[in-house]
C-alpha atoms as one frame of an Amber mdcrd trajectory, in Angstrom:
protein
 -29.421 -64.400  25.270 -32.769 -63.508  23.756 -36.273 -64.034  25.129 -38.452
 -65.905  22.602 -41.659 -64.323  21.350 -44.835 -65.307  23.113 -43.790 -64.774
  26.716 -46.054 -61.722  26.929 -49.012 -64.180  26.732 -47.552 -66.676  29.228
 -48.965 -67.386  32.686 -47.221 -67.979  35.987 -48.466 -69.739  39.101 -46.748
 -69.894  42.502 -48.091 -73.298  43.489 -45.318 -75.909  43.488 -44.633 -77.208
  46.993 -41.863 -79.545  45.823 -39.481 -76.801  44.671 -36.808 -75.143  46.792
 -34.478 -72.303  45.879 -31.755 -73.044  48.475 -30.984 -76.754  48.289 -27.448
 -76.025  49.474 -28.833 -75.390  52.947 -29.113 -79.170  53.372 -25.346 -79.865
  53.600 -24.595 -76.464  55.152 -27.033 -76.866  58.030 -25.979 -80.496  58.426
 -22.449 -79.165  58.953 -23.783 -76.711  61.540 -25.407 -79.579  63.419 -22.292
 -81.757  63.179 -20.439 -78.881  64.863 -23.060 -78.949  67.621 -24.909 -75.685
  67.004 -28.306 -76.787  68.340 -26.767 -78.529  71.336 -24.641 -75.491  72.194
 -27.616 -73.128  72.007 -29.780 -75.447  74.115 -27.035 -75.715  76.727 -25.883
 -72.103  76.912 -28.884 -69.910  75.987 -31.831 -69.662  78.372 -34.251 -66.796
  77.762 -36.350 -66.458  80.900 -38.477 -64.715  81.904 -40.047 -63.358  78.713
 -42.503 -60.573  77.968 -44.324 -62.863  75.533 -44.962 -66.311  76.999 -43.788
 -68.440  74.040 -41.058 -66.132  72.723 -38.180 -67.855  74.535 -39.264 -71.416
  73.748 -36.822 -73.602  71.767 -33.979 -71.110  71.273 -31.976 -73.748  69.360
 -34.589 -74.058  66.624 -34.947 -70.290  66.345 -31.219 -69.527  66.238 -30.650
 -72.192  63.574 -33.578 -70.768  61.579 -31.959 -67.322  61.659 -28.563 -68.736
  60.633 -30.162 -70.714  57.797 -31.972 -67.629  56.528 -28.760 -65.585  56.647
 -26.888 -68.329  54.775 -29.587 -68.098  52.100 -29.065 -64.339  51.764 -31.480
 -62.779  54.278 -30.401 -59.368  55.580 -33.540 -58.493  57.543 -36.081 -60.277
  59.715 -38.657 -60.158  56.945 -36.205 -61.811  54.523 -36.115 -64.877  56.785
 -39.351 -65.869  55.031 -37.076 -67.515  52.443 -36.756 -70.594  54.661 -40.541
 -71.147  54.536 -41.028 -71.032  50.773 -41.814 -73.989  48.516 -40.649 -77.300
  49.894 -38.385 -75.906  52.621 -40.668 -77.143  55.461 -40.303 -80.619  53.935
 -36.514 -80.387  54.045 -36.232 -79.100  57.617 -38.085 -79.309  60.881 -38.734
 -76.428  63.279 -38.930 -73.792  60.519 -40.163 -70.605  62.183 -41.972 -67.621
  60.712 -40.197 -64.235  60.570 -42.670 -62.757  63.066 -41.804 -65.472  65.588
 -38.072 -64.977  65.033 -38.393 -61.214  65.416 -40.307 -61.724  68.643 -37.539
 -64.069  69.834 -34.809 -61.500  69.083 -36.678 -58.769  70.940 -36.565 -60.877
  74.106 -32.763 -60.681  74.202 -30.943 -58.745  76.892 -27.244 -58.004  77.280
 -26.815 -61.204  79.296 -28.502 -63.291  76.611 -26.169 -61.746  74.003 -23.188
 -62.862  76.093 -24.636 -66.384  76.157 -25.030 -66.380  72.374 -21.495 -65.017
  71.945 -20.237 -67.984  73.959 -22.113 -70.283  71.574 -20.456 -68.580  68.589
 -16.964 -69.090  70.015 -17.575 -72.753  70.876 -19.163 -73.392  67.473 -16.137
 -71.901  65.708 -13.826 -74.220  67.666 -15.984 -77.214  66.646 -16.011 -76.110
  62.990 -12.211 -75.935  62.964 -12.024 -79.461  64.399 -14.628 -80.840  61.962
 -13.473 -79.251  58.706  -9.813 -78.291  58.924 -10.772 -74.625  58.822  -7.776
 -72.324  59.491  -5.011 -74.597  58.130  -1.664 -74.079  59.804  -3.182 -72.655
  62.988  -0.975 -74.931  65.067   2.117 -73.059  63.811   1.047 -69.407  63.556
  -2.240 -67.572  64.069  -3.168 -63.926  63.626  -5.819 -62.137  65.668  -7.009
 -58.842  64.177  -9.298 -56.321  65.829 -11.177 -53.402  64.310 -14.552 -51.678
  64.374 -16.956 -50.298  61.813 -19.973 -48.006  61.820 -23.203 -49.388  60.389
 -25.530 -46.521  59.485 -29.121 -46.270  60.687 -31.558 -43.657  59.487 -33.669
 -42.761  62.464 -33.330 -42.006  66.173 -35.774 -44.764  67.186 -33.143 -47.505
  67.280 -31.683 -47.968  70.720 -28.014 -46.969  70.864 -28.094 -45.079  67.574
 -25.830 -42.044  67.814 -23.380 -40.080  65.722 -19.915 -41.543  65.340 -16.919
 -40.946  63.126 -16.444 -42.961  59.958 -14.435 -42.562  56.784 -16.169 -42.189
  53.418 -14.097 -41.644  50.263 -11.070 -40.978  52.442 -12.748 -38.245  54.503
 -13.810 -38.349  58.148 -17.537 -37.698  58.558 -20.101 -37.949  61.358 -22.818
 -40.500  60.736 -25.673 -41.869  62.812 -25.285 -45.577  63.423 -24.254 -48.496
  65.586 -20.647 -49.602  65.940 -19.786 -53.335  66.006 -16.331 -54.233  67.343
 -15.013 -57.455  65.833 -12.036 -59.772  66.171 -10.934 -62.268  63.544  -8.591
 -65.256  63.448  -6.603 -66.087  60.330  -3.529 -68.032  59.255  -1.070 -67.714
  56.398  -3.004 -70.317  54.412  -6.513 -69.760  55.773  -9.040 -66.977  55.258
 -10.175 -65.046  58.349 -13.123 -66.120  60.479 -14.947 -64.096  63.123 -13.753
 -64.857  66.647 -16.141 -62.402  68.285 -18.377 -59.426  67.573 -19.836 -56.946
  70.031 -22.361 -54.237  69.165 -21.843 -50.792  70.691 -23.416 -47.344  70.419
 -22.365 -45.317  67.408 -20.537 -42.738  69.520 -18.469 -45.383  71.335 -14.722
 -44.963  71.051 -13.111 -47.459  68.681 -11.044 -49.005  71.469 -13.835 -49.406
  74.024 -13.911 -53.003  75.261 -10.987 -53.993  73.034  -8.873 -55.623  75.759
 -11.546 -58.151  76.756 -12.348 -58.867  73.094  -8.672 -59.578  72.391  -8.397
 -61.874  75.417 -11.488 -63.827  74.315 -10.169 -64.120  70.740  -6.813 -65.435
  71.935  -8.612 -67.981  74.129 -10.734 -69.068  71.146  -7.643 -69.439  68.967
  -5.962 -71.568  71.645  -9.057 -73.767  71.944  -9.120 -74.153  68.145  -5.583
 -75.556  68.115  -3.254 -72.540  68.066  -0.439 -74.065  70.096   2.209 -71.915
  68.416   2.648 -68.162  68.241  -0.354 -65.812  68.134   0.125 -62.252  66.874
  -2.507 -59.612  67.678  -2.703 -56.747  65.177  -4.572 -53.463  65.467  -4.522
 -49.850  64.358  -3.972 -46.768  66.496  -7.330 -47.087  68.295  -5.975 -50.241
  69.949  -2.406 -49.092  70.555  -2.877 -48.683  74.305  -1.589 -50.269  77.498
  -4.767 -52.277  78.160  -4.643 -54.133  74.839  -0.878 -54.710  75.012  -1.182
 -56.018  78.576  -4.040 -58.328  77.569  -1.860 -59.805  74.820   1.106 -60.368
  77.137  -1.061 -61.856  79.882  -2.620 -64.296  77.398   0.778 -65.338  76.046
   0.427 -63.658  72.653   2.557 -61.129  70.805   1.249 -57.766  69.640   1.693
 -55.450  66.687  -0.162 -52.206  67.381  -0.071 -48.809  65.715   0.866 -45.918
  68.016  -0.288 -42.337  67.773   2.545 -39.984  66.872   2.752 -38.185  70.208
   5.875 -36.415  71.402   7.707 -39.476  72.820   7.076 -41.373  69.572   8.235
 -38.432  67.478  11.415 -38.152  69.553  12.070 -41.868  69.052  11.592 -41.511
  65.295  13.953 -38.537  65.200  16.616 -40.555  67.032  16.852 -43.152  64.234
  20.118 -42.849  62.345  19.769 -42.112  58.636  21.894 -45.136  57.787  19.461
 -47.431  59.620  16.682 -46.993  57.068  16.393 -49.921  54.645  14.055 -50.335
  51.656  11.148 -52.723  52.115   9.984 -54.877  49.222   6.232 -55.316  49.382
   4.497 -58.194  47.611   3.328 -57.067  44.191   6.031 -54.449  43.722   7.298
 -54.158  40.118  10.859 -54.133  38.798  12.444 -51.016  37.369  13.366 -51.979
  33.766  16.504 -49.831  33.869  17.988 -50.737  37.260  16.381 -54.145  37.829
  15.424 -53.097  41.373  11.950 -53.173  42.913  10.167 -49.844  42.617   9.321
 -48.771  46.156  10.145 -45.622  48.065   9.107 -47.100  51.422  11.823 -47.628
  53.997  11.749 -49.141  57.464  13.827 -48.878  60.606  13.400 -49.770  64.248
  14.367 -48.491  67.656  13.827 -49.742  71.178  10.991 -47.846  72.821   9.101
 -47.784  76.103   5.440 -47.107  75.446   2.670 -46.144  77.858   5.262 -44.804
  80.310   2.679 -42.614  82.060   0.382 -45.582  82.807   0.560 -48.376  85.358
   1.530 -50.842  82.608   4.503 -49.491  80.634   5.936 -51.809  77.984   9.342
 -51.893  76.321   9.556 -53.404  72.849  10.428 -52.487  69.263   9.118 -49.352
  67.601   9.143 -50.112  63.883   8.684 -47.115  61.614   7.803 -47.152  57.937
   8.508 -43.925  56.099   7.201 -42.997  52.673   8.147 -40.038  50.522   5.458
 -37.328  50.636   4.497 -36.952  46.968   2.730 -33.681  47.697   6.086 -32.081
  48.567   8.460 -33.339  45.894   9.734 -29.817  45.146  11.377 -29.453  48.556
  15.156 -29.168  48.700  15.323 -32.182  51.043  13.003 -35.200  50.991   9.880
 -34.916  53.136   8.798 -38.182  54.685   5.551 -39.435  56.190   6.162 -41.775
  59.117   3.943 -44.689  60.171   5.050 -46.241  63.507   3.829 -49.420  65.131
   4.829 -51.081  68.385   5.582 -54.801  68.441   7.282 -57.491  70.475   7.447
 -59.937  67.551  10.765 -61.558  66.656  10.547 -61.117  62.879  13.161 -59.024
  61.059  12.202 -55.376  60.624  11.047 -55.534  56.991   9.169 -58.832  57.489
   7.462 -57.487  60.623   6.279 -54.451  58.643   4.810 -56.629  55.878   3.116
 -58.872  58.450   1.645 -55.894  60.260   0.210 -54.404  57.070  -1.698 -57.632
  56.473  -3.937 -56.483  59.330  -6.105 -55.058  56.537  -7.405 -58.594  55.959
 -10.108 -57.890  58.547 -11.667 -55.476  56.046 -12.526 -58.443  53.815 -14.613
 -59.864  56.665 -16.387 -56.535  57.101 -17.075 -56.420  53.362 -18.579 -59.930
  53.511 -20.785 -59.077  56.471 -21.963 -55.802  54.937 -22.704 -57.588  51.661
 -24.727 -60.131  53.618 -26.615 -60.214  56.913 -25.120 -56.969  58.296 -26.452
 -54.917  55.401 -29.002 -53.807  57.998 -29.413 -53.877  61.754 -33.121 -54.605
  61.485 -34.500 -54.335  65.028 -35.396 -51.375  67.188 -33.991 -52.925  70.361
 -30.237 -52.755  70.910 -29.902 -56.283  72.355 -31.880 -57.734  69.434 -29.460
 -56.135  66.980 -26.573 -57.456  69.076 -27.939 -61.003  68.756 -28.460 -60.439
  65.016 -24.781 -59.439  64.636 -23.621 -62.555  66.503 -25.789 -64.762  64.269
 -24.241 -63.017  61.262 -20.772 -63.921  62.573 -21.787 -67.566  63.047 -23.179
 -67.648  59.508 -19.941 -66.223  58.107 -17.903 -68.904  59.875 -20.297 -71.651
  58.769 -20.080 -70.653  55.103 -16.307 -70.365  55.381 -16.143 -73.894  56.831
 -18.396 -75.239  54.047 -16.126 -73.617  51.454 -13.063 -75.219  53.018 -14.648
 -78.652  52.476 -15.340 -77.877  48.834 -12.155 -76.670  47.097  -9.118 -74.487
  47.648 -10.810 -71.729  45.657 -14.008 -71.863  47.661 -12.014 -71.902  50.908
 -10.969 -68.316  50.111 -14.112 -67.167  48.271 -16.340 -64.285  49.312 -19.551
 -64.995  51.170 -21.626 -63.862  48.190 -19.802 -66.366  45.974 -20.407 -69.201
  48.420 -24.099 -68.349  48.659 -24.489 -68.147  44.889 -22.586 -71.319  44.000
 -23.223 -73.620  46.951 -26.368 -72.492  48.802 -28.911 -70.906  46.459 -29.180
 -73.936  44.197 -32.738 -74.655  42.989 -34.010 -78.217  43.375 -37.159 -80.291
  43.122 -38.003 -82.710  45.917 -39.046 -86.289  45.206 -39.504 -89.426  47.313
 -39.461 -92.510  45.073 -39.789 -95.626  47.228 -39.726 -93.294  50.289 -36.142
 -92.299  49.607 -35.438 -88.573  49.541 -34.081 -87.287  46.221 -33.096 -83.761
  45.215 -33.344 -83.087  41.483 -30.808 -80.314  40.850 -30.319 -78.305  37.637
 -28.572 -80.071  34.774 -25.298 -78.458  33.698 -24.970 -76.540  36.982 -21.553
 -74.842  36.608 -20.465 -75.803  40.132 -21.745 -79.392  40.174 -18.378 -80.861
  41.191 -17.928 -78.385  44.058 -21.451 -78.991  45.347 -20.980 -82.753  45.125
 -17.724 -82.568  47.102 -19.477 -80.575  49.813 -22.349 -83.078  49.994 -19.990
 -86.060  50.144 -17.804 -84.409  52.776 -20.817 -83.824  55.031 -22.763 -87.045
  54.500 -19.912 -89.398  53.484 -21.921 -90.807  50.587 -19.023 -91.127  48.136
 -18.538 -94.623  46.644 -16.388 -96.939  48.781 -12.797 -97.460  47.793 -12.058
-100.506  45.645 -10.708-103.561  47.465  -6.974-104.069  47.244
């Protein structure tokens, strides 16, 4: 691609009020309304009293404005200006300025955040019913829980404190805020956010995990998970409270345990003949032996965990051991052991593979960080909490839109969905008072965009008569 000569003498004018840069917001926000977003916010969120008289007025219009801006790529309050550019006010009603939306967020309290979290859960259930999001949820669903640390760079933000995070494989202390999130996924469906709760940076990873797990299981049941639900978590969530919450809600658990003395004794009691190789997906064949190359082995033993608490649990302790490559010169093999505690009914090797798929929650974190959670833009803690919940709703909305488009878009990253389906330039026209969007010729994803539009508005040609 080469720029022709003469552009150095060209002029530019920002004056066209019939152009929009995010025409894909039309079907996406129509999907949000079909799933009842405005109605849910109006019913569940009531911000009174307020410090600024008009700040709490029309929460439905303001929440949908924030979600629309996030779907268009906004990662700060100022970036929400994108929904007011060009012809956007002609496409949508109740388009609010960033200053008004920032003022609205600053009116939030902890109670208002709980109201908005309830909206997010109900909206996810409606999206699943409207779009077929989470295919196969009626047979098997997976609930994953994990936390992350979002850095902030000044002490002025409420709740900002130093917490542990891992960078390049090393544990470091970093100032930030720590969202705790739960996701729901299926074997065929990409994960969606069941809940997100903002906490101080110094908060322990497992703080509040039991209630988050219970809410996620309830959301999965409401979305159609009438079969088995498996809750997966790392060692921060391998405690009696989380396990008891799973059992009480009728779900199974698969939780990593810290290698304390009882766990180490249980591992040592496993007979050497009980270890069996595990074949992970993607393993390669040895050209000489024809066997899969993998030095991981698994075994299990019955174990009673949390014996010193009021809620001991007896289930399977499944241990994966891997040869320690740093000590290959030892006379006898040196193994690294990775135990997890589960009451699932899968065979040992299959249960290990299923548990390791817990890492799928990291793809959700990557999407959020690459989108609206790139920043936590407000100084007030509750405002940032509401921002995080809106980010979760936006993630689920884009995921639902992708599921209506194609199998590839149903699993695509948020950035891909924004680029191919949302940020499509268009020119507005109204010949004979009929709204028309003139989209770019030769748009590479024309078919996908058309399928999304037809799925939302049902404007495809009628079937031929028999």
